[in-house]
C-alpha positions in Angstrom: 19.9 -14.0 -0.3 23.2 -12.7 -1.2 23.5 -9.0 -1.3 25.9 -6.6 -2.7 26.8 -3.3 -1.5 27.3 -0.7 -4.2 30.5 0.9 -4.6 30.3 3.2 -7.6 28.3 4.7 -10.4 25.5 6.4 -8.5 26.6 10.0 -8.8 24.3 11.2 -11.5 21.4 9.8 -9.4 22.3 11.6 -6.4 22.9 14.8 -8.2 19.7 14.8 -9.8 17.6 14.0 -6.7 19.6 16.3 -4.5 18.7 19.4 -6.7 15.1 18.6 -6.4 15.1 17.8 -2.8 17.0 21.0 -2.2 14.0 23.0 -3.1 11.9 21.2 -0.7 14.3 22.1 2.4 15.1 18.3 2.7 18.8 18.5 2.0 21.3 20.2 4.2 23.3 23.2 2.9 21.1 24.6 0.1 21.6 28.4 -0.1 22.0 29.6 3.5 24.7 31.7 4.4 26.1 30.6 7.8 28.1 27.4 8.9 26.6 24.7 11.3 28.3 21.5 12.5 25.9 18.5 11.9 26.3 15.0 13.1 24.9 12.2 10.7 24.8 8.4 10.6 25.9 7.4 7.2 23.9 4.6 5.4 24.9 2.9 2.2 22.3 1.0 -0.1 22.5 -2.7 -0.3 21.8 -4.1 -3.7 20.6 -7.5 -4.7 21.0 -8.7 -8.3 17.9 -8.7 -10.4 18.7 -12.3 -11.5 18.6 -13.3 -7.8 15.3 -11.5 -7.2 14.0 -13.1 -10.2 14.6 -16.5 -9.4 13.4 -16.3 -5.9 9.5 -17.0 -6.1 8.9 -20.3 -4.0 6.5 -21.8 -1.6 8.0 -22.3 2.0 6.4 -23.9 4.9 4.0 -21.5 7.1 5.6 -19.3 9.6 4.4 -16.8 11.8 3.3 -13.1 10.8 6.1 -10.9 11.4 4.6 -7.8 9.9 1.2 -7.3 8.1 0.4 -5.5 4.9 -2.4 -5.6 2.2 -5.1 -8.5 2.4 -7.0 -10.4 -0.3 -9.9 -12.9 0.3 -10.5 -15.7 -2.4 -12.5 -18.9 -1.9 -12.2 -19.5 1.6 -8.5 -18.5 1.6 -7.1 -15.1 3.0 -3.8 -13.9 1.5 -1.9 -11.6 3.9 0.9 -9.7 2.4 4.2 -9.4 4.4 5.5 -6.3 3.0 8.8 -6.8 0.9 8.9 -10.5 1.7 5.8 -12.3 0.3 2.3 -13.6 1.1 1.0 -15.8 3.9 -1.7 -18.3 2.8 -4.5 -18.6 5.5 -7.2 -21.2 5.3 -10.1 -19.3 6.4 -13.0 -21.7 5.9 -13.5 -21.6 9.5 -13.0 -17.8 10.5 -13.0 -18.7 14.3 -10.1 -21.0 13.7 -7.9 -19.8 10.8 -5.0 -21.9 9.9 -1.6 -20.5 8.4 -0.9 -23.2 6.0 2.0 -21.8 3.7 4.2 -18.8 2.9 4.8 -17.8 -0.9 8.3 -16.1 -0.9 8.1 -13.1 -3.2 10.9 -10.7 -2.9 9.5 -6.9 -3.2 5.9 -7.8 -2.7 3.6 -4.9 -1.6 0.3 -5.5 -3.4 -1.5 -8.6 -4.3 -4.7 -9.6 -6.2 -6.2 -13.1 -7.4 -7.9 -14.1 -10.5 -9.1 -17.9 -10.7 -5.9 -19.9 -9.7 -3.6 -16.9 -10.4 -2.1 -14.7 -7.8 -0.7 -11.6 -9.0 2.1 -9.6 -6.9 4.5 -6.8 -7.7 8.1 -7.8 -7.2 9.9 -4.4 -7.0 9.7 -3.3 -10.6 8.1 -6.7 -12.0 4.7 -8.0 -11.9 4.5 -11.8 -11.3 1.9 -14.2 -11.9 1.8 -17.3 -9.4 -0.3 -20.4 -10.0 -1.8 -21.3 -6.4 -4.1 -24.3 -7.9 -2.0 -26.4 -5.6 -1.7 -23.8 -2.6 1.1 -25.7 -1.0 3.3 -25.9 -4.1 2.5 -22.4 -5.6 4.9 -21.7 -8.6 5.5 -18.7 -10.7 4.0 -19.0 -14.3 4.3 -15.4 -15.8 6.2 -12.2 -15.3 6.5 -8.8 -16.8 9.9 -7.1 -16.3 10.4 -3.5 -15.6 6.5 -2.8 -15.5 6.9 -0.4 -12.4 10.0 1.7 -13.4 9.4 4.2 -10.8 10.3 1.9 -8.0 13.0 3.4 -5.9 14.3 3.7 -2.4 15.1 7.4 -1.4 16.0 8.2 -5.0 18.0 5.1 -5.5 16.5 3.3 -8.7 16.9 -0.1 -10.2 20.2 -0.6 -11.8 20.8 -3.3 -14.6 24.2 -4.0 -13.1 23.9 -3.8 -9.5 20.1 -4.6 -9.2 17.8 -3.3 -6.7 18.1 -1.7 -3.2 16.7 -4.3 -0.8 18.3 -3.0 2.4 20.2 0.0 3.9 23.4 -0.6 6.0 24.7 1.8 8.7 28.5 2.2 8.0 29.7 5.2 9.7 29.2 8.3 11.8 30.2 11.6 10.3 30.1 15.4 11.2 29.9 18.0 8.5 30.3 21.8 8.5 27.5 23.1 6.4 26.1 26.4 5.2 22.7 26.0 6.9 21.2 28.4 9.3 18.2 26.4 9.9 19.5 23.2 11.1 16.2 22.1 12.9 14.5 21.3 9.6 17.4 19.1 8.4 16.6 15.3 7.9 19.9 14.4 6.1 21.9 14.7 2.9 23.2 12.4 0.1 26.9 11.6 0.9 29.2 9.8 -1.0 27.6 6.4 -2.1 24.5 6.7 0.1 22.6 8.9 2.6 23.9 10.6 5.8 20.8 11.1 8.2 20.8 13.3 11.3 21.3 11.3 14.2 18.1 12.9 15.8 16.1 11.6 13.0 14.5 8.0 12.6 15.8 6.1 9.5 13.0 3.5 8.8 14.4 0.8 6.5 10.9 -0.7 6.0 9.6 2.7 4.9 12.5 3.3 2.7 11.9 -0.1 0.7 8.0 0.2 0.4 6.7 1.8 -2.8 5.4 5.3 -2.8 -4.6 -3.8 -4.1 -13.9 -12.3 -8.5 -11.8 -12.0 -5.0 -12.2 -9.2 -2.6 -9.4 -6.7 -1.8 -9.3 -4.1 1.0 -9.8 -0.5 0.4 -5.9 0.2 0.7 -5.3 -1.8 -2.4 -3.3 -0.6 -5.4 -4.1 -3.7 -7.6 -7.8 -4.6 -8.8 -8.8 -7.3 -11.2 -11.8 -6.9 -13.3 -12.4 -9.6 -16.0 -9.4 -10.2 -18.1 -7.6 -7.4 -16.7 -5.5 -6.4 -13.9 -5.2 -2.6 -13.1 -2.3 -1.3 -11.0 -1.4 2.1 -9.7 1.9 3.6 -8.7 2.2 7.2 -7.4 1.1 8.8 -10.8 0.1 6.3 -13.2 -2.7 3.5 -14.0 -1.2 0.4 -15.7 -3.7 -1.9 -17.5 -2.5 -5.6 -17.9 -4.1 -8.2 -20.0 -4.0 -11.4 -17.8 -6.2 -13.7 -19.6 -3.2 -15.9 -20.3 -1.1 -15.9 -17.1 1.8 -17.3 -18.9 1.8 -14.5 -21.4 0.9 -11.3 -19.6 0.4 -8.2 -21.9 0.7 -4.7 -20.5 -1.2 -2.2 -22.4 -0.1 1.5 -22.7 -0.1 3.0 -19.1 -2.5 6.0 -18.4 -1.0 9.1 -16.6 -3.5 10.1 -13.8 -1.8 12.7 -11.4 0.7 12.8 -8.5 -0.1 11.4 -5.1 -2.1 8.2 -6.3 -2.6 5.7 -3.5 -5.7 3.2 -3.9 -7.9 1.6 -6.6 -11.3 0.3 -6.3 -13.4 -1.3 -9.0 -17.1 -0.9 -9.4 -19.0 -2.2 -12.5 -17.4 -0.5 -15.5 -15.4 2.2 -13.5 -12.3 2.4 -11.4 -12.4 4.8 -8.4 -8.7 6.0 -7.8 -8.0 7.6 -4.5 -5.3 10.2 -4.3 -4.0 12.4 -1.8 -5.8 15.4 -3.5 -8.8 13.8 -4.5 -10.8 10.8 -6.2 -10.5 10.1 -9.9 -13.1 8.0 -11.7 -11.9 6.2 -15.1 -14.2 4.2 -17.4 -13.2 0.6 -18.4 -15.9 -0.1 -20.8 -12.9 -0.4 -23.1 -10.8 -2.5 -20.6 -7.5 -1.9 -22.6 -7.7 2.0 -22.6 -9.2 3.3 -19.4 -10.8 6.8 -20.0 -11.0 9.6 -17.5 -14.6 10.5 -16.6 -14.4 12.9 -13.6 -12.8 13.8 -10.4 -13.6 14.9 -7.0 -11.3 17.2 -5.3 -10.5 17.5 -1.3 -7.9 19.0 0.9 -4.6 17.2 0.6 -4.9 14.1 2.7 -4.5 10.2 2.4 -7.5 8.8 0.6 -8.7 5.3 0.4 -12.3 4.9 -1.2 -15.0 2.2 -1.4 -18.3 2.4 -3.5 -21.6 1.1 -3.0 -24.5 1.9 -5.3 -24.7 5.7 -5.9 -22.4 6.6 -3.1 -18.6 6.7 -2.6 -17.2 6.6 0.8 -13.7 8.1 1.2 -11.6 8.5 4.6 -9.2 11.3 4.6 -6.3 11.2 7.3 -3.3 13.2 8.5 0.1 11.8 8.7 3.7 12.7 7.5 3.2 11.1 4.1 -0.1 12.7 3.6 1.0 16.4 4.1 -2.3 17.2 5.8 -4.3 17.6 8.9 -7.7 16.4 8.1 -9.2 13.3 9.7 -12.9 12.5 8.3 -15.2 10.2 6.4 -16.8 12.0 3.4 -19.9 10.5 1.6 -20.0 11.5 -1.9 -23.1 11.3 -4.4 -22.0 9.4 -7.6 -25.4 9.0 -9.1 -24.0 11.5 -11.9 -20.9 9.8 -12.5 -19.6 12.8 -14.5 -20.2 15.2 -11.6 -19.6 13.6 -8.0 -21.0 15.8 -5.2 -20.1 15.7 -1.5 -23.1 15.3 0.6 -22.0 14.7 4.1 -18.6 14.9 6.3 -18.0 12.9 9.5 -15.2 13.6 11.9 -12.9 10.6 12.5 -9.5 10.1 14.5 -7.0 8.9 12.0 -8.9 6.7 9.5 -7.3 4.1 7.3 -9.1 1.5 5.3 -12.9 0.9 5.2 -15.5 -1.5 4.2 -19.2 -1.5 3.4 -21.6 -4.5 3.5 -25.2 -3.7 3.0 -26.1 -1.2 5.7 -22.8 -2.0 7.9 -20.0 0.4 7.5 -16.6 -0.4 9.0 -14.1 2.2 9.6 -10.4 1.3 10.6 -9.6 4.5 12.7 -6.2 4.1 13.2 -4.8 3.7 16.8 -8.5 4.5 17.9 -9.5 1.0 16.7 -12.2 -0.6 14.6 -15.5 1.3 14.3 -18.7 0.0 13.1 -21.7 2.0 11.9 -25.3 1.7 11.1 -25.2 3.3 7.5 -28.7 2.7 6.7 -29.3 6.6 6.7 -26.2 8.0 5.2 -27.2 11.6 6.8 -27.0 10.0 10.2 -23.8 7.8 10.2 -22.0 9.9 12.8 -24.9 9.4 15.2 -25.0 5.5 14.8 -21.9 3.8 16.1 -22.8 0.4 16.9 -19.5 -1.1 18.0 -16.0 0.3 18.9 -13.3 -2.0 19.3 -10.3 0.1 20.8 -6.8 -0.7 21.8 -6.1 -2.0 18.1 -4.1 -0.1 15.6 -6.2 -0.9 12.6 -5.1 -0.8 9.0 -7.8 -2.3 6.4 -10.8 -4.6 6.4 -12.8 -6.8 4.2 -16.5 -7.6 5.2 -17.9 -10.4 3.4 -20.8 -13.0 4.1 -21.2 -11.4 7.7 -17.5 -12.0 8.5 -15.4 -8.9 8.8 -11.6 -9.7 8.4 -9.6 -6.9 9.7 -5.9 -6.4 9.4 -4.2 -4.5 12.2 -0.5 -3.7 13.4 -0.5 -6.9 15.4 -2.4 -9.3 13.3 -5.5 -10.3 11.7 -8.9 -10.0 13.7 -12.1 -11.5 12.7 -15.7 -10.6 13.8 -19.3 -12.1 13.0 -21.7 -9.1 12.2 -24.6 -11.4 11.2 -26.5 -9.5 13.9 -25.2 -5.7 13.9 -26.2 -5.3 17.5 -24.5 -8.3 18.8 -21.2 -8.6 16.9 -19.2 -11.5 18.0 -15.5 -11.7 18.3 -14.2 -15.0 16.3 -10.5 -15.0 16.3 -7.1 -13.1 16.2 -4.1 -14.5 14.4 -1.2 -12.6 16.1 2.0 -11.1 14.7 4.9 -13.0 16.2 6.7 -9.6 17.4 3.9 -8.8 19.5 3.5 -12.1 21.4 4.3 -11.6 24.9 
């Protein structure tokens, strides 16, 4: 893919974002009175033209997983997102022997969902519909351009002439004298056409490019399909899209929710939306116009949610992007959908995704591994840990028909939990970067 480095016309964006970041003490030199000499590595954004991105969806031969993202299960196939690159197609009819059979190239793909024979994915600012009826020859059949206008990389938004930031390039090392008495809190600053990053800081390109999920998605999903509608969330808004005709997708009016939106989980005629400060419940009886029902607030923390019957299960975790220090599982009574009520709280290590099937509750507890609980008595979950798989940095899980499909930092793990007291490990499809 040919990439073009920007050389002009970013000044107004830089100034606007710099003013906002100044108040958050992220930029250097905002209002202090003494000079400090700081050393930086200067990065410039690398742009790819929109026309090139929009003509790049294609089916490629299967290749090893290099990085894992969101997962989706449908009709014996498991779709594993490789962030920013596309989707691995795994034939999972035999979970003990999953077969990597194809890769769908989708630039800027981070979230996926499937309806019938159509796979939906974001592609930076666009929504794309891909026909997977012939899984080895998937092809684009529909697209809504500019559906997600908020996509940006460190404040650098899509530009009609230059395209979208698809990479960052270190081009120089600089030293600056700045009016800054508290240099220990400096991450970097906007400089010329890019960003100057403190040499002691870690500039993670993959993090810079990631947007701030009748199949089954994991609990970390930002896409959900219900009937003829796909619902997508970004950091603040809900986007209903009529997908009944995949070649003529129709975006309805977006719904403003709140800042810090992270995940979405459908249940009956409601959407349960996880946010950094709580859970929001939307009524989709009129699918084109989701309506607010109620909310449940908690301390600021990352927040995926799953629902089973009268209860919602929410994991809260700490982390830099979450701005909090809480690591726990919350069980919420939603029998009165208009007034959710916290029932129980259980301490965890650093929980990410979760899944529930019948009385079995799975918690992906970050670098403390996968934990399996007997949840037949919701007041005793903390005392009923039936299995703990350590030494795996876990992310999300889909339990279905007694098979748990868990995605972690180093690949896909699968377990047979038909007997909760004798869970059987079935297979591990490894990320190539971790092969010894």
